[in-house]
Backbone of each chain as nested JSON, in Angstrom:
{
  "chains": [
    {"id": "A", "residues": [
      {"number": 1, "name": "MET", "atoms": {"N": [-2.263, 5.692, -18.727], "CA": [-0.997, 6.1, -18.021], "C": [-0.641, 4.919, -17.228]}},
      {"number": 2, "name": "TYR", "atoms": {"N": [-1.869, 4.158, -16.907], "CA": [-1.216, 2.445, -16.356], "C": [-2.945, 1.21, -16.985]}},
      {"number": 3, "name": "PRO", "atoms": {"N": [-1.927, 0.811, -17.927], "CA": [-2.749, -0.072, -19.359], "C": [-3.815, -1.376, -18.887]}},
      {"number": 4, "name": "ASP", "atoms": {"N": [-3.172, -1.574, -17.263], "CA": [-3.795, -2.8, -17.037], "C": [-5.167, -2.983, -16.562]}},
      {"number": 5, "name": "PRO", "atoms": {"N": [-6.371, -2.705, -17.086], "CA": [-7.24, -2.31, -16.448], "C": [-8.138, -2.3, -14.677]}},
      {"number": 6, "name": "ARG", "atoms": {"N": [-7.13, -3.451, -14.118], "CA": [-7.087, -3.9, -12.714], "C": [-6.782, -2.991, -12.229]}},
      {"number": 7, "name": "VAL", "atoms": {"N": [-5.712, -2.005, -12.43], "CA": [-5.261, -0.844, -11.373], "C": [-5.832, -0.227, -11.797]}},
      {"number": 8, "name": "GLU", "atoms": {"N": [-6.226, -0.157, -12.561], "CA": [-7.597, 1.265, -13.321], "C": [-8.322, 1.131, -12.308]}},
      {"number": 9, "name": "ALA", "atoms": {"N": [-9.058, 0.25, -11.799], "CA": [-10.325, -0.266, -11.481], "C": [-9.84, 0.242, -9.799]}},
      {"number": 10, "name": "LEU", "atoms": {"N": [-8.481, -0.848, -9.113], "CA": [-8.073, -0.371, -7.666], "C": [-8.501, 0.421, -7.281]}},
      {"number": 11, "name": "ILE", "atoms": {"N": [-7.181, 1.823, -7.954], "CA": [-7.054, 3.14, -7.302], "C": [-8.406, 3.741, -7.823]}},
      {"number": 12, "name": "ARG", "atoms": {"N": [-9.291, 3.63, -8.544], "CA": [-10.627, 4.06, -8.755], "C": [-11.021, 4.171, -7.31]}},
      {"number": 13, "name": "ASP", "atoms": {"N": [-11.677, 2.505, -6.715], "CA": [-12.497, 2.483, -6.848], "C": [-12.03, 2.267, -4.859]}},
      {"number": 14, "name": "SER", "atoms": {"N": [-10.795, 2.874, -4.539], "CA": [-9.912, 3.229, -3.382], "C": [-9.135, 3.884, -2.997]}},
      {"number": 15, "name": "PHE", "atoms": {"N": [-9.343, 4.857, -4.433], "CA": [-8.595, 5.893, -3.681], "C": [-9.07, 7.58, -4.0]}},
      {"number": 16, "name": "ILE", "atoms": {"N": [-8.585, 8.735, -3.348], "CA": [-8.271, 9.757, -4.006], "C": [-7.308, 10.011, -4.934]}},
      {"number": 17, "name": "PRO", "atoms": {"N": [-7.17, 9.718, -6.507], "CA": [-5.567, 9.552, -7.347], "C": [-5.027, 11.245, -7.939]}},
      {"number": 18, "name": "ILE", "atoms": {"N": [-4.089, 11.708, -7.16], "CA": [-3.474, 13.08, -7.609], "C": [-2.261, 12.614, -7.954]}},
      {"number": 19, "name": "ARG", "atoms": {"N": [-2.428, 13.472, -9.513], "CA": [-1.395, 13.389, -10.244], "C": [-0.237, 14.596, -10.418]}},
      {"number": 20, "name": "ILE", "atoms": {"N": [1.156, 14.125, -9.66], "CA": [1.823, 15.49, -9.988], "C": [3.25, 15.329, -10.527]}},
      {"number": 21, "name": "ASP", "atoms": {"N": [3.12, 15.936, -11.848], "CA": [4.427, 16.54, -13.059], "C": [5.258, 17.271, -12.027]}},
      {"number": 22, "name": "VAL", "atoms": {"N": [6.374, 16.921, -11.852], "CA": [7.468, 17.377, -10.94], "C": [8.47, 18.514, -11.57]}},
      {"number": 23, "name": "ARG", "atoms": {"N": [8.077, 18.119, -13.068], "CA": [9.208, 19.268, -13.302], "C": [7.52, 20.742, -13.863]}},
      {"number": 24, "name": "GLY", "atoms": {"N": [6.935, 20.494, -13.299], "CA": [6.441, 22.296, -12.786], "C": [5.854, 22.262, -11.34]}},
      {"number": 25, "name": "GLN", "atoms": {"N": [6.051, 21.14, -10.626], "CA": [6.029, 21.632, -9.484], "C": [6.947, 20.715, -8.416]}},
      {"number": 26, "name": "PRO", "atoms": {"N": [8.538, 21.236, -8.828], "CA": [9.503, 20.547, -8.243], "C": [9.444, 20.618, -6.263]}},
      {"number": 27, "name": "GLU", "atoms": {"N": [8.743, 22.086, -5.971], "CA": [8.871, 22.266, -4.806], "C": [8.089, 20.284, -4.023]}},
      {"number": 28, "name": "LEU", "atoms": {"N": [7.041, 20.2, -4.459], "CA": [6.355, 18.868, -4.152], "C": [7.143, 17.786, -3.824]}},
      {"number": 29, "name": "MET", "atoms": {"N": [8.23, 17.244, -4.775], "CA": [9.039, 17.09, -3.909], "C": [9.677, 16.67, -3.399]}},
      {"number": 30, "name": "GLU", "atoms": {"N": [10.477, 17.478, -2.605], "CA": [10.849, 18.901, -1.061], "C": [9.662, 18.125, -0.31]}},
      {"number": 31, "name": "ARG", "atoms": {"N": [8.816, 18.457, -0.664], "CA": [7.374, 18.347, 0.339], "C": [6.703, 17.17, 1.145]}},
      {"number": 32, "name": "PHE", "atoms": {"N": [7.375, 16.228, -0.073], "CA": [6.992, 15.058, 0.635], "C": [7.999, 13.948, 0.255]}},
      {"number": 33, "name": "ASN", "atoms": {"N": [9.441, 14.587, 0.416], "CA": [10.544, 13.667, 0.113], "C": [10.831, 12.513, -0.838]}},
      {"number": 34, "name": "VAL", "atoms": {"N": [10.039, 13.443, -1.783], "CA": [10.581, 12.329, -3.127], "C": [11.797, 12.737, -4.496]}},
      {"number": 35, "name": "GLN", "atoms": {"N": [12.554, 11.855, -4.133], "CA": [13.934, 12.114, -5.071], "C": [13.779, 11.211, -6.463]}},
      {"number": 36, "name": "TRP", "atoms": {"N": [12.823, 10.474, -6.842], "CA": [12.874, 9.901, -8.235], "C": [11.398, 9.602, -8.787]}},
      {"number": 37, "name": "THR", "atoms": {"N": [11.682, 9.86, -10.013], "CA": [10.257, 8.878, -10.416], "C": [10.459, 8.188, -11.438]}},
      {"number": 38, "name": "PRO", "atoms": {"N": [9.631, 6.923, -11.333], "CA": [7.708, 7.115, -10.54], "C": [8.191, 7.146, -9.798]}},
      {"number": 39, "name": "THR", "atoms": {"N": [6.933, 7.871, -8.656], "CA": [7.303, 7.57, -6.97], "C": [5.861, 7.378, -7.033]}},
      {"number": 40, "name": "ILE", "atoms": {"N": [5.002, 6.516, -5.935], "CA": [3.764, 6.16, -5.684], "C": [3.258, 6.498, -3.896]}},
      {"number": 41, "name": "LEU", "atoms": {"N": [2.932, 7.566, -3.382], "CA": [3.076, 7.413, -2.394], "C": [1.251, 7.297, -1.614]}},
      {"number": 42, "name": "ILE", "atoms": {"N": [1.131, 6.081, -1.068], "CA": [-0.643, 6.492, -0.308], "C": [-0.332, 6.498, 0.835]}},
      {"number": 43, "name": "LEU", "atoms": {"N": [-1.186, 8.038, 1.315], "CA": [-0.97, 8.226, 2.596], "C": [-2.606, 7.683, 3.5]}},
      {"number": 44, "name": "GLY", "atoms": {"N": [-2.532, 8.017, 4.449], "CA": [-4.289, 8.466, 4.585], "C": [-5.032, 9.225, 4.473]}},
      {"number": 45, "name": "PRO", "atoms": {"N": [-6.236, 9.1, 5.423], "CA": [-7.477, 10.093, 4.762], "C": [-6.452, 11.365, 5.702]}},
      {"number": 46, "name": "ASP", "atoms": {"N": [-6.352, 10.727, 6.844], "CA": [-5.496, 11.658, 7.637], "C": [-4.01, 12.428, 7.147]}},
      {"number": 47, "name": "GLY", "atoms": {"N": [-4.159, 12.088, 5.956], "CA": [-2.566, 13.104, 5.25], "C": [-1.508, 11.486, 5.327]}},
      {"number": 48, "name": "ARG", "atoms": {"N": [-1.721, 11.3, 6.208], "CA": [-0.09, 10.885, 6.717], "C": [0.122, 9.673, 5.944]}},
      {"number": 49, "name": "GLU", "atoms": {"N": [1.621, 9.424, 5.938], "CA": [2.03, 8.51, 4.593], "C": [2.533, 7.038, 5.225]}},
      {"number": 50, "name": "HIS", "atoms": {"N": [1.079, 5.875, 4.782], "CA": [1.916, 4.234, 4.606], "C": [2.148, 4.131, 4.006]}},
      {"number": 51, "name": "HIS", "atoms": {"N": [2.658, 3.944, 2.81], "CA": [3.513, 3.79, 1.53], "C": [4.025, 3.806, 1.184]}},
      {"number": 52, "name": "ARG", "atoms": {"N": [4.788, 3.659, 0.485], "CA": [5.998, 3.954, -0.774], "C": [5.909, 3.209, -1.86]}},
      {"number": 53, "name": "ILE", "atoms": {"N": [5.628, 3.344, -3.203], "CA": [6.644, 2.525, -3.781], "C": [7.096, 3.465, -4.867]}},
      {"number": 54, "name": "GLU", "atoms": {"N": [8.924, 3.026, -5.35], "CA": [9.617, 3.574, -5.73], "C": [10.022, 2.549, -6.897]}},
      {"number": 55, "name": "GLY", "atoms": {"N": [9.783, 3.447, -8.05], "CA": [10.263, 1.881, -9.587], "C": [9.533, 1.687, -10.285]}},
      {"number": 56, "name": "PHE", "atoms": {"N": [9.154, 1.433, -11.243], "CA": [8.507, 0.775, -12.392], "C": [7.823, -0.551, -11.71]}},
      {"number": 57, "name": "LEU", "atoms": {"N": [7.034, -1.345, -12.209], "CA": [6.321, -2.45, -11.398], "C": [5.499, -3.224, -12.742]}},
      {"number": 58, "name": "ALA", "atoms": {"N": [5.769, -4.421, -12.83], "CA": [4.723, -5.098, -13.504], "C": [3.403, -5.166, -12.812]}},
      {"number": 59, "name": "ALA", "atoms": {"N": [2.214, -5.147, -13.345], "CA": [0.758, -4.472, -12.968], "C": [0.746, -5.809, -11.648]}},
      {"number": 60, "name": "ASP", "atoms": {"N": [1.282, -7.25, -11.946], "CA": [0.485, -7.626, -10.72], "C": [1.419, -7.526, -8.901]}},
      {"number": 61, "name": "ASP", "atoms": {"N": [2.581, -6.668, -9.428], "CA": [3.167, -6.702, -8.523], "C": [2.929, -5.242, -7.839]}},
      {"number": 62, "name": "PHE", "atoms": {"N": [2.74, -4.874, -8.636], "CA": [2.316, -2.944, -8.46], "C": [0.303, -3.282, -7.734]}},
      {"number": 63, "name": "LEU", "atoms": {"N": [-0.289, -3.785, -8.204], "CA": [-1.363, -4.525, -8.038], "C": [-1.13, -4.821, -6.684]}},
      {"number": 64, "name": "ALA", "atoms": {"N": [-0.451, -5.893, -5.807], "CA": [-0.141, -5.803, -5.124], "C": [0.245, -5.388, -4.099]}},
      {"number": 65, "name": "GLN", "atoms": {"N": [1.365, -4.126, -4.661], "CA": [1.488, -2.862, -3.597], "C": [0.722, -1.718, -3.155]}},
      {"number": 66, "name": "LEU", "atoms": {"N": [-0.5, -2.012, -4.389], "CA": [-1.188, -0.727, -3.645], "C": [-2.289, -1.888, -2.837]}},
      {"number": 67, "name": "ALA", "atoms": {"N": [-2.154, -3.105, -2.655], "CA": [-3.278, -3.796, -1.514], "C": [-2.663, -4.048, -0.294]}},
      {"number": 68, "name": "LEU", "atoms": {"N": [-1.708, -3.448, -0.355], "CA": [-0.592, -3.642, 0.623], "C": [-0.693, -2.3, 1.579]}},
      {"number": 69, "name": "GLY", "atoms": {"N": [-0.765, -1.206, 1.044], "CA": [-0.185, 0.089, 1.221], "C": [-1.726, 0.321, 1.732]}},
      {"number": 70, "name": "LEU", "atoms": {"N": [-3.329, -0.641, 1.455], "CA": [-4.554, -0.006, 1.839], "C": [-4.295, -1.012, 3.124]}},
      {"number": 71, "name": "GLY", "atoms": {"N": [-4.028, -2.141, 2.65], "CA": [-3.841, -2.453, 4.289], "C": [-3.145, -1.83, 5.494]}},
      {"number": 72, "name": "HIS", "atoms": {"N": [-2.12, -0.682, 5.061], "CA": [-1.441, -0.336, 6.532], "C": [-1.971, 0.862, 6.604]}},
      {"number": 73, "name": "VAL", "atoms": {"N": [-2.643, 1.576, 5.454], "CA": [-3.553, 2.23, 5.549], "C": [-5.198, 2.098, 6.763]}},
      {"number": 74, "name": "ALA", "atoms": {"N": [-5.323, 0.77, 6.937], "CA": [-6.576, -0.035, 7.934], "C": [-5.922, -0.246, 9.135]}},
      {"number": 75, "name": "ARG", "atoms": {"N": [-4.829, -0.965, 8.319], "CA": [-3.876, -1.208, 10.272], "C": [-3.625, 0.147, 11.134]}},
      {"number": 76, "name": "ALA", "atoms": {"N": [-3.023, 0.902, 10.302], "CA": [-3.227, 2.241, 11.403], "C": [-4.319, 3.344, 11.648]}},
      {"number": 77, "name": "ARG", "atoms": {"N": [-5.04, 2.661, 11.468], "CA": [-7.141, 2.849, 11.509], "C": [-7.273, 1.771, 12.793]}},
      {"number": 78, "name": "GLN", "atoms": {"N": [-6.759, 1.336, 13.138], "CA": [-7.165, 0.045, 13.81], "C": [-8.337, -0.885, 12.664]}},
      {"number": 79, "name": "GLN", "atoms": {"N": [-8.491, -0.603, 11.987], "CA": [-9.558, -1.402, 11.119], "C": [-9.088, -2.429, 10.912]}},
      {"number": 80, "name": "TRP", "atoms": {"N": [-8.967, -3.949, 11.543], "CA": [-8.457, -5.075, 11.906], "C": [-9.185, -6.19, 10.413]}},
      {"number": 81, "name": "ASP", "atoms": {"N": [-10.25, -6.023, 10.821], "CA": [-11.324, -6.91, 9.519], "C": [-10.46, -6.189, 8.29]}},
      {"number": 82, "name": "GLU", "atoms": {"N": [-10.427, -5.202, 7.634], "CA": [-10.527, -4.618, 6.486], "C": [-8.595, -4.451, 6.436]}},
      {"number": 83, "name": "ALA", "atoms": {"N": [-7.515, -4.375, 7.205], "CA": [-6.818, -4.879, 7.167], "C": [-5.964, -6.463, 6.707]}},
      {"number": 84, "name": "ILE", "atoms": {"N": [-6.949, -7.157, 7.231], "CA": [-6.732, -8.521, 7.172], "C": [-7.038, -9.318, 6.04]}},
      {"number": 85, "name": "ALA", "atoms": {"N": [-8.528, -8.56, 5.618], "CA": [-8.557, -8.702, 4.556], "C": [-8.048, -8.626, 3.284]}},
      {"number": 86, "name": "ARG", "atoms": {"N": [-6.912, -7.148, 3.121], "CA": [-6.602, -6.603, 2.263], "C": [-4.922, -7.467, 1.71]}},
      {"number": 87, "name": "TYR", "atoms": {"N": [-4.793, -8.412, 3.222], "CA": [-3.235, -8.853, 3.572], "C": [-3.829, -10.221, 2.551]}},
      {"number": 88, "name": "GLU", "atoms": {"N": [-5.002, -10.372, 3.127], "CA": [-5.418, -11.984, 2.861], "C": [-5.545, -12.192, 1.265]}},
      {"number": 89, "name": "GLY", "atoms": {"N": [-5.644, -10.556, 0.883], "CA": [-6.393, -11.149, -0.859], "C": [-4.622, -11.126, -1.259]}},
      {"number": 90, "name": "ILE", "atoms": {"N": [-4.12, -9.988, -0.779], "CA": [-2.784, -10.304, -2.203], "C": [-1.997, -12.086, -1.64]}},
      {"number": 91, "name": "LEU", "atoms": {"N": [-1.729, -12.663, -0.523], "CA": [-1.859, -13.916, -0.589], "C": [-2.4, -14.938, -1.73]}},
      {"number": 92, "name": "ALA", "atoms": {"N": [-3.492, -14.266, -1.917], "CA": [-4.689, -14.967, -2.684], "C": [-4.227, -14.774, -4.577]}},
      {"number": 93, "name": "ARG", "atoms": {"N": [-4.56, -13.863, -4.09], "CA": [-4.384, -13.291, -5.532], "C": [-2.783, -12.794, -6.438]}},
      {"number": 94, "name": "HIS", "atoms": {"N": [-2.332, -12.269, -5.527], "CA": [-0.478, -12.645, -6.127], "C": [0.223, -12.62, -4.78]}},
      {"number": 95, "name": "PRO", "atoms": {"N": [0.349, -14.534, -5.226], "CA": [1.215, -15.232, -3.857], "C": [2.69, -14.64, -4.534]}},
      {"number": 96, "name": "GLU", "atoms": {"N": [2.587, -14.707, -5.602], "CA": [4.282, -14.872, -5.913], "C": [5.105, -12.727, -6.499]}},
      {"number": 97, "name": "ALA", "atoms": {"N": [4.285, -11.905, -5.697], "CA": [4.224, -10.822, -5.665], "C": [5.669, -10.717, -4.825]}},
      {"number": 98, "name": "GLU", "atoms": {"N": [6.385, -9.598, -5.232], "CA": [7.527, -9.015, -3.787], "C": [6.663, -9.006, -2.748]}},
      {"number": 99, "name": "ALA", "atoms": {"N": [5.341, -8.532, -2.573], "CA": [4.555, -7.651, -1.592], "C": [4.484, -9.246, -0.783]}},
      {"number": 100, "name": "ALA", "atoms": {"N": [3.908, -10.152, -1.092], "CA": [3.336, -11.214, -0.247], "C": [3.952, -11.584, 0.737]}},
      {"number": 101, "name": "PRO", "atoms": {"N": [4.909, -11.849, 1.145], "CA": [5.606, -11.708, 2.193], "C": [5.665, -10.883, 3.289]}},
      {"number": 102, "name": "ALA", "atoms": {"N": [5.873, -9.839, 3.276], "CA": [4.828, -9.001, 3.511], "C": [3.312, -8.778, 4.147]}},
      {"number": 103, "name": "ALA", "atoms": {"N": [2.527, -9.069, 3.16], "CA": [1.819, -9.064, 3.326], "C": [1.025, -9.986, 4.355]}},
      {"number": 104, "name": "GLN", "atoms": {"N": [1.967, -11.728, 4.446], "CA": [1.658, -12.862, 5.378], "C": [2.866, -11.961, 6.754]}},
      {"number": 105, "name": "TYR", "atoms": {"N": [3.258, -11.291, 6.791], "CA": [3.859, -10.819, 8.221], "C": [2.6, -9.92, 8.832]}},
      {"number": 106, "name": "TRP", "atoms": {"N": [1.935, -8.389, 7.773], "CA": [1.43, -8.054, 8.365], "C": [-0.051, -8.635, 8.938]}},
      {"number": 107, "name": "ARG", "atoms": {"N": [-0.832, -9.693, 7.687], "CA": [-1.881, -9.956, 8.259], "C": [-1.787, -10.675, 10.132]}},
      {"number": 108, "name": "GLY", "atoms": {"N": [-0.521, -11.703, 9.798], "CA": [-0.193, -12.011, 11.141], "C": [-0.149, -10.592, 12.334]}},
      {"number": 109, "name": "VAL", "atoms": {"N": [0.159, -9.48, 11.764], "CA": [0.143, -8.63, 13.464], "C": [-1.229, -8.413, 13.649]}},
      {"number": 110, "name": "SER", "atoms": {"N": [-2.06, -8.033, 12.27], "CA": [-2.933, -7.354, 12.656], "C": [-4.426, -8.714, 13.277]}},
      {"number": 111, "name": "ARG", "atoms": {"N": [-4.078, -9.648, 12.984], "CA": [-4.961, -10.918, 13.641], "C": [-4.27, -10.749, 14.91]}},
      {"number": 112, "name": "TYR", "atoms": {"N": [-2.791, -10.909, 15.426], "CA": [-2.97, -10.86, 16.809], "C": [-2.999, -9.042, 18.1]}},
      {"number": 113, "name": "LYS", "atoms": {"N": [-3.2, -8.158, 16.649], "CA": [-3.457, -6.511, 17.423], "C": [-5.368, -6.822, 17.362]}},
      {"number": 114, "name": "LYS", "atoms": {"N": [-6.096, -7.728, 16.325], "CA": [-7.272, -7.989, 16.9], "C": [-7.731, -9.0, 17.755]}},
      {"number": 115, "name": "SER", "atoms": {"N": [-7.253, -9.689, 17.997], "CA": [-7.602, -10.43, 18.611], "C": [-7.012, -11.045, 20.498]}},
      {"number": 116, "name": "GLY", "atoms": {"N": [-5.627, -9.951, 20.371], "CA": [-4.686, -10.398, 22.006], "C": [-4.111, -11.687, 21.715]}},
      {"number": 117, "name": "ASP", "atoms": {"N": [-4.425, -12.451, 21.053], "CA": [-3.466, -13.857, 21.419], "C": [-2.525, -13.518, 20.937]}},
      {"number": 118, "name": "PRO", "atoms": {"N": [-1.842, -13.834, 21.65], "CA": [-0.155, -13.847, 20.749], "C": [0.084, -15.365, 20.022]}},
      {"number": 119, "name": "ALA", "atoms": {"N": [-1.149, -16.627, 19.965], "CA": [-1.048, -18.216, 19.534], "C": [-0.978, -17.258, 17.849]}},
      {"number": 120, "name": "GLU", "atoms": {"N": [-1.83, -16.185, 17.654], "CA": [-1.604, -15.934, 15.878], "C": [-0.142, -15.506, 15.231]}},
      {"number": 121, "name": "LEU", "atoms": {"N": [0.88, -14.288, 16.676], "CA": [1.79, -14.869, 16.236], "C": [2.997, -15.444, 15.718]}},
      {"number": 122, "name": "ALA", "atoms": {"N": [2.19, -16.458, 16.959], "CA": [2.829, -18.365, 16.441], "C": [2.496, -19.051, 15.291]}},
      {"number": 123, "name": "ALA", "atoms": {"N": [1.292, -18.721, 15.199], "CA": [0.653, -19.354, 13.547], "C": [1.544, -18.52, 12.676]}},
      {"number": 124, "name": "THR", "atoms": {"N": [1.904, -16.834, 12.299], "CA": [2.64, -16.705, 11.349], "C": [4.042, -17.366, 11.46]}},
      {"number": 125, "name": "THR", "atoms": {"N": [4.966, -17.879, 12.596], "CA": [5.822, -17.994, 12.423], "C": [6.203, -19.275, 11.926]}},
      {"number": 126, "name": "LYS", "atoms": {"N": [4.948, -19.884, 12.012], "CA": [4.933, -21.345, 11.707], "C": [4.704, -21.377, 9.783]}},
      {"number": 127, "name": "ALA", "atoms": {"N": [3.245, -19.928, 9.732], "CA": [3.475, -20.092, 7.817], "C": [4.227, -19.623, 7.2]}},
      {"number": 128, "name": "PHE", "atoms": {"N": [5.474, -19.424, 7.648], "CA": [6.658, -18.913, 7.137], "C": [7.566, -20.129, 6.941]}},
      {"number": 129, "name": "GLN", "atoms": {"N": [7.49, -20.759, 8.112], "CA": [8.293, -22.005, 7.786], "C": [7.589, -22.882, 6.674]}},
      {"number": 130, "name": "GLU", "atoms": {"N": [6.025, -22.914, 6.153], "CA": [5.596, -23.927, 4.873], "C": [5.931, -22.644, 4.052]}},
      {"number": 131, "name": "ARG", "atoms": {"N": [6.172, -21.225, 3.393], "CA": [5.982, -19.979, 2.619], "C": [6.707, -19.317, 2.92]}},
      {"number": 132, "name": "TYR", "atoms": {"N": [7.661, -18.941, 2.026], "CA": [7.897, -17.421, 2.247], "C": [9.157, -17.356, 3.612]}},
      {"number": 133, "name": "ALA", "atoms": {"N": [9.99, -19.091, 3.267], "CA": [10.856, -19.311, 4.58], "C": [12.04, -18.549, 4.327]}},
      {"number": 134, "name": "ASP", "atoms": {"N": [12.847, -18.204, 2.638], "CA": [13.982, -18.106, 2.54], "C": [13.574, -16.15, 2.143]}},
      {"number": 135, "name": "THR", "atoms": {"N": [12.885, -15.557, 3.132], "CA": [12.31, -13.894, 2.998], "C": [13.617, -13.498, 4.066]}},
      {"number": 136, "name": "PRO", "atoms": {"N": [13.148, -12.184, 4.129], "CA": [13.496, -11.393, 5.3], "C": [12.291, -11.355, 6.401]}},
      {"number": 137, "name": "TRP", "atoms": {"N": [10.844, -11.557, 5.899], "CA": [9.899, -10.941, 6.763], "C": [10.125, -12.809, 7.485]}},
      {"number": 138, "name": "ALA", "atoms": {"N": [10.724, -13.599, 6.82], "CA": [10.163, -14.914, 7.896], "C": [11.283, -14.78, 8.859]}},
      {"number": 139, "name": "THR", "atoms": {"N": [12.297, -14.08, 8.739], "CA": [13.673, -14.218, 9.836], "C": [12.876, -12.903, 11.023]}},
      {"number": 140, "name": "LYS", "atoms": {"N": [11.908, -11.895, 10.395], "CA": [11.53, -10.826, 11.513], "C": [9.932, -11.752, 12.518]}},
      {"number": 141, "name": "ALA", "atoms": {"N": [9.531, -12.585, 11.448], "CA": [8.653, -13.858, 12.166], "C": [8.77, -15.186, 13.068]}},
      {"number": 142, "name": "SER", "atoms": {"N": [10.066, -15.06, 13.157], "CA": [10.742, -15.723, 13.649], "C": [10.854, -15.673, 14.913]}},
      {"number": 143, "name": "VAL", "atoms": {"N": [10.75, -14.741, 15.602], "CA": [10.67, -14.6, 16.64], "C": [9.955, -14.471, 17.54]}},
      {"number": 144, "name": "TRP", "atoms": {"N": [8.445, -15.029, 16.991], "CA": [7.708, -14.967, 17.397], "C": [7.428, -16.807, 17.367]}},
      {"number": 145, "name": "GLY", "atoms": {"N": [7.602, -17.837, 16.814], "CA": [7.382, -18.928, 17.867], "C": [8.251, -19.577, 18.655]}}
    ]},
    {"id": "B", "residues": [
      {"number": 1, "name": "MET", "atoms": {"N": [-11.298, 5.942, -17.696], "CA": [-10.75, 6.818, -17.329], "C": [-10.498, 7.148, -15.989]}},
      {"number": 2, "name": "LEU", "atoms": {"N": [-9.027, 7.532, -15.332], "CA": [-8.878, 8.153, -14.224], "C": [-9.333, 9.686, -13.162]}},
      {"number": 3, "name": "ASP", "atoms": {"N": [-10.088, 10.026, -12.962], "CA": [-10.277, 11.265, -12.264], "C": [-8.948, 12.04, -11.169]}},
      {"number": 4, "name": "TRP", "atoms": {"N": [-8.147, 12.003, -12.539], "CA": [-6.936, 12.548, -11.407], "C": [-7.173, 13.715, -11.444]}},
      {"number": 5, "name": "ARG", "atoms": {"N": [-6.522, 13.971, -9.845], "CA": [-6.658, 15.526, -9.062], "C": [-5.061, 16.237, -8.831]}},
      {"number": 6, "name": "GLU", "atoms": {"N": [-5.41, 17.552, -9.496], "CA": [-3.968, 18.282, -10.274], "C": [-3.358, 18.999, -8.592]}},
      {"number": 7, "name": "ASP", "atoms": {"N": [-4.386, 19.583, -7.592], "CA": [-4.432, 20.678, -6.444], "C": [-4.341, 19.297, -6.437]}},
      {"number": 8, "name": "VAL", "atoms": {"N": [-3.298, 19.296, -5.393], "CA": [-2.675, 17.974, -4.214], "C": [-3.334, 19.012, -2.818]}},
      {"number": 9, "name": "ASP", "atoms": {"N": [-3.565, 20.156, -1.797], "CA": [-3.58, 20.519, -0.88], "C": [-5.466, 20.199, -0.889]}},
      {"number": 10, "name": "ALA", "atoms": {"N": [-5.917, 20.147, -2.209], "CA": [-7.531, 20.307, -2.299], "C": [-7.545, 19.201, -2.701]}},
      {"number": 11, "name": "ALA", "atoms": {"N": [-6.88, 18.262, -3.104], "CA": [-7.58, 16.634, -3.13], "C": [-7.386, 15.614, -1.397]}},
      {"number": 12, "name": "LEU", "atoms": {"N": [-5.953, 16.897, -1.191], "CA": [-5.625, 15.916, 0.425], "C": [-7.113, 16.634, 1.611]}},
      {"number": 13, "name": "GLU", "atoms": {"N": [-7.535, 17.217, 0.975], "CA": [-8.936, 18.0, 1.807], "C": [-9.862, 16.766, 1.458]}},
      {"number": 14, "name": "GLU", "atoms": {"N": [-10.451, 16.951, 0.36], "CA": [-11.559, 15.685, -0.281], "C": [-11.047, 14.391, 0.571]}},
      {"number": 15, "name": "ALA", "atoms": {"N": [-9.948, 13.806, 0.42], "CA": [-9.493, 12.58, 0.907], "C": [-10.165, 12.779, 2.618]}},
      {"number": 16, "name": "LYS", "atoms": {"N": [-9.661, 13.434, 3.264], "CA": [-9.692, 14.047, 4.837], "C": [-12.15, 13.885, 4.643]}},
      {"number": 17, "name": "ARG", "atoms": {"N": [-12.254, 14.788, 3.6], "CA": [-13.459, 14.885, 3.873], "C": [-14.316, 13.85, 3.792]}},
      {"number": 18, "name": "THR", "atoms": {"N": [-14.038, 12.933, 2.792], "CA": [-14.315, 11.747, 2.274], "C": [-13.911, 10.423, 2.96]}},
      {"number": 19, "name": "ASP", "atoms": {"N": [-13.174, 10.474, 3.753], "CA": [-12.805, 9.809, 4.192], "C": [-11.897, 8.318, 3.558]}},
      {"number": 20, "name": "ARG", "atoms": {"N": [-11.403, 8.965, 2.802], "CA": [-10.588, 7.78, 1.615], "C": [-9.021, 8.287, 1.5]}},
      {"number": 21, "name": "PRO", "atoms": {"N": [-8.42, 7.593, 1.381], "CA": [-6.214, 6.978, 1.261], "C": [-6.544, 7.905, -0.302]}},
      {"number": 22, "name": "ALA", "atoms": {"N": [-4.997, 8.516, -0.387], "CA": [-4.908, 9.757, -1.447], "C": [-3.881, 8.363, -1.731]}},
      {"number": 23, "name": "LEU", "atoms": {"N": [-3.771, 8.409, -3.341], "CA": [-2.376, 8.027, -3.991], "C": [-2.172, 9.131, -4.974]}},
      {"number": 24, "name": "LEU", "atoms": {"N": [-0.776, 9.294, -4.916], "CA": [-0.189, 10.609, -4.854], "C": [0.955, 10.073, -6.058]}},
      {"number": 25, "name": "ASP", "atoms": {"N": [1.02, 10.349, -7.429], "CA": [1.462, 9.638, -8.373], "C": [2.84, 10.733, -9.27]}},
      {"number": 26, "name": "PHE", "atoms": {"N": [3.973, 10.605, -8.788], "CA": [4.745, 11.874, -8.382], "C": [5.117, 10.873, -10.056]}},
      {"number": 27, "name": "THR", "atoms": {"N": [5.17, 11.979, -11.001], "CA": [6.022, 11.473, -12.208], "C": [6.571, 12.734, -13.19]}},
      {"number": 28, "name": "ALA", "atoms": {"N": [7.213, 12.233, -14.135], "CA": [7.614, 13.338, -14.582], "C": [7.105, 12.758, -16.499]}},
      {"number": 29, "name": "ALA", "atoms": {"N": [6.118, 11.984, -16.274], "CA": [6.275, 11.74, -17.907], "C": [4.822, 12.238, -18.687]}},
      {"number": 30, "name": "PRO", "atoms": {"N": [5.578, 12.697, -19.612], "CA": [3.765, 13.815, -20.399], "C": [2.66, 13.616, -20.141]}},
      {"number": 31, "name": "LEU", "atoms": {"N": [1.256, 14.015, -19.358], "CA": [0.677, 13.703, -18.786], "C": [-0.338, 12.811, -19.971]}}
    ]}
  ]
}
């Protein structure tokens, strides 16, 4: 299913993996508000959804999206160091991925939530001036500068 | 090979018990 061994390793190491063949279980599409395949949902241990990936992605983009989801799960649990590490991993290993600007944004939020220091938000605004400036995430972060 | 679970509720209970995130892969492709 996932030919890239990095994808399989990340899923094996980080998740309880659940495969749902919608042809036999259409009621699960309704339950989880899924209208299309492939769709990947990332849920926290409490069963709450934290990230959704719809449609096929190339391996690097998919890896980055999985890491983004893990970051979101950690952030929701106020596990700031874990969240920051997940987001920084995206920026270091998948800087060209579609998820990278979001990772930069949420890294800033997580740093701020961890420290309570608004300078972390201002630093994120500045980071967007240097990287991913032409993305909607830069606009979202622009109010912090 | 990944150890895909197919019983959703049992797997979500396992995620809760083991304090791990769950990945739900909705597919219409042959398994």
